[in-house]
N, C-alpha and C positions, 0 to 999 in steps of 0.2 A: 745600213751597212750589211753586207753579206760576207761570209767567210768563203774563201776560195780553197781549192784542194791544196794549193801551195802554202797555205797558212796565212796568206795575205788577206786584206780586207778591201772591199771596193764598195763605193756608194752607188746605188742604183735608183732609178726613178720608180715611183709607184705607178702602176698601170691599172686600168679598170677593164675587167673581162666580162663578156656577156655570160649569161647563165648557160647557154649552149656551149660556149667555149670551155667553161668550167667542167661541164659534163664530159666533153670530149677528152679533156686532160685527165679526168678521173678514170674514164673507161680505158684509157691507154697507159695508165700509170702502173706502178709496181704496188700491188695490194699488200705487200709486206711492210710498206711504209704507213705509219699510223694515219697521216693526213689523207693519203689516197684511199685507204680502207674506209676511213670515216666518210669521205666524199662519195665513194661507191655506195655505201649504206644509205647515206642521205638521199641520193638520187633514186635508189631503189624504193625507199619509203615514199618519197614524193610521187613517184610514178604510180605506185599502188594506190595512194590516196586519190589521185586523179582518176584512176580507173574505177574505184568505188564510187566516187562522186558522179561520174558519168552514168554508171549503172543505176544509182539512186534517182538521178534526174530523169533517166529514161522511164523508170518504173513510175515515177510521179506523173510524168506526162501521159503515160498510158492510163493511169488511174483517172486523171482529169478528163481525158477523152472518153473514157467509159462513163463517167458521171454525166458529161454533156450529152452523150448519145442516149442515155437511159432516163433523162429527165422528162 
């Protein structure tokens, strides 16, 4: 059940959203709302984690290549 502005309640179906859809909703939402602010923060943290992982993987591959070349 959801509350409508008129004070009435209406039952709605649950739907499943993709991760990308959730990201778009968060990016276009009102950051003053706690849920939107949380989602924005979540996606910012996850993006940074992915960037760091990519950097570490690149450095690891360069290290392995160096080892292979200098054996």
